C-alpha positions in Angstrom: 44.0 -3.6 -37.0 40.4 -2.7 -36.9 39.3 0.5 -35.2 35.8 0.9 -33.8 34.3 4.4 -34.0 31.4 5.1 -31.7 28.7 7.4 -32.9 25.8 8.4 -30.6 22.9 9.5 -32.8 20.2 11.8 -31.4 17.7 11.3 -34.3 17.5 10.0 -37.8 19.9 11.8 -40.0 23.4 11.8 -41.3 26.5 12.2 -39.1 29.8 13.2 -40.6 32.5 10.7 -39.5 35.2 11.9 -41.9 37.6 13.2 -39.3 37.2 10.0 -37.2 38.1 7.9 -40.2 41.0 10.2 -41.1 42.3 9.7 -37.5 42.1 6.0 -37.8 44.0 6.1 -41.1 46.7 8.3 -39.5 46.9 6.0 -36.4 47.4 3.0 -38.6 50.7 4.3 -40.0 49.7 2.9 -43.5 50.5 5.4 -46.2 49.3 3.5 -49.3 46.2 1.2 -49.5 42.5 1.3 -48.8 40.3 1.9 -45.9 37.0 0.0 -45.5 34.4 1.8 -43.3 31.4 -0.4 -42.3 28.4 0.1 -40.0 27.8 -2.9 -37.8 24.1 -2.4 -37.8 21.2 -3.3 -40.1 19.4 0.1 -39.8 22.4 2.4 -40.3 24.4 2.8 -43.5 27.8 4.4 -44.4 27.8 6.6 -47.5 29.9 9.2 -49.3 28.2 12.4 -50.2 28.7 16.2 -50.2 30.0 17.5 -46.9 29.7 21.3 -47.7 26.0 22.0 -48.1 23.8 20.3 -45.5 20.8 20.6 -47.8 22.3 17.7 -49.9 22.1 15.2 -47.1 18.7 16.6 -46.1 17.4 16.1 -49.6 18.9 12.6 -49.7 17.0 11.7 -46.5 13.8 13.3 -47.9 14.1 11.3 -51.1 14.7 8.0 -49.2 11.7 8.7 -47.0 9.6 9.3 -50.1 10.7 6.0 -51.7 10.7 3.9 -48.5 7.4 4.7 -46.7 5.9 2.7 -43.9 3.3 0.3 -45.2 0.7 -1.6 -43.2 1.6 -4.8 -45.0 5.2 -5.0 -43.8 5.6 -7.9 -41.4 8.7 -7.1 -39.5 7.5 -6.9 -35.9 9.7 -4.0 -34.8 8.0 -1.7 -37.3 11.3 -0.4 -38.8 11.2 -2.1 -42.2 11.8 1.2 -44.1 15.1 1.6 -42.0 16.3 -1.8 -43.2 15.4 -1.1 -46.8 17.2 2.3 -46.8 20.3 0.6 -45.3 20.2 -2.1 -48.0 20.0 0.5 -50.7 22.8 2.7 -49.4 24.8 -0.3 -48.1 26.5 -0.7 -44.7 29.9 0.3 -45.9 32.3 2.0 -48.3 35.9 1.7 -49.4 38.2 4.7 -49.8 41.7 4.8 -51.3 44.5 5.9 -49.0 47.4 7.8 -50.8 50.4 9.3 -49.0 48.6 8.6 -45.7 45.5 10.6 -46.7 42.0 9.7 -47.7 41.4 10.2 -51.4 38.1 12.1 -51.4 36.7 14.6 -53.9 36.7 18.2 -53.0 33.2 18.2 -51.6 33.0 14.6 -50.4 32.7 13.4 -46.8 32.0 10.1 -45.1 28.7 9.8 -43.3 26.9 7.4 -41.0 23.3 7.5 -42.1 21.0 6.8 -39.1 17.5 5.5 -40.0 16.4 4.1 -36.6 17.6 6.6 -34.0 18.4 7.6 -31.5 21.0 4.9 -31.0 24.6 4.2 -30.0 26.2 3.0 -33.2 29.5 1.4 -34.0 31.4 1.8 -37.3 34.3 -0.6 -38.0 37.3 0.9 -39.8 39.9 -1.3 -41.4 43.0 0.2 -43.0 44.9 -2.2 -45.4 48.3 -1.8 -47.0 48.2 -1.8 -50.7 
């Protein structure tokens, strides 16, 4: 079963979806396996990072903005080439181990949707698999 998580973004940034993924894992009834979390968009990524200090994700976004600046020679007509590049680097999805019905995350880790072209209504697909 695949669960679709809706995320309404109000601006570019990172949105903690850990609890929504946790709920999808619990609802699946699978106690051992993996969960794949994947953005269905080309300008929004899913990433694991620190969930305790918001400065970490702020710094991550700042760094990505420094590396992927807008350039006059980009040809993509929508003008959001840096958003596509950031998503390609972070990737649209992550896989997390499920053990005893719980996500196996490090002490500080959380699961985030990284929005690079907001505001938008986004969908994240969550697939829990027995293993």
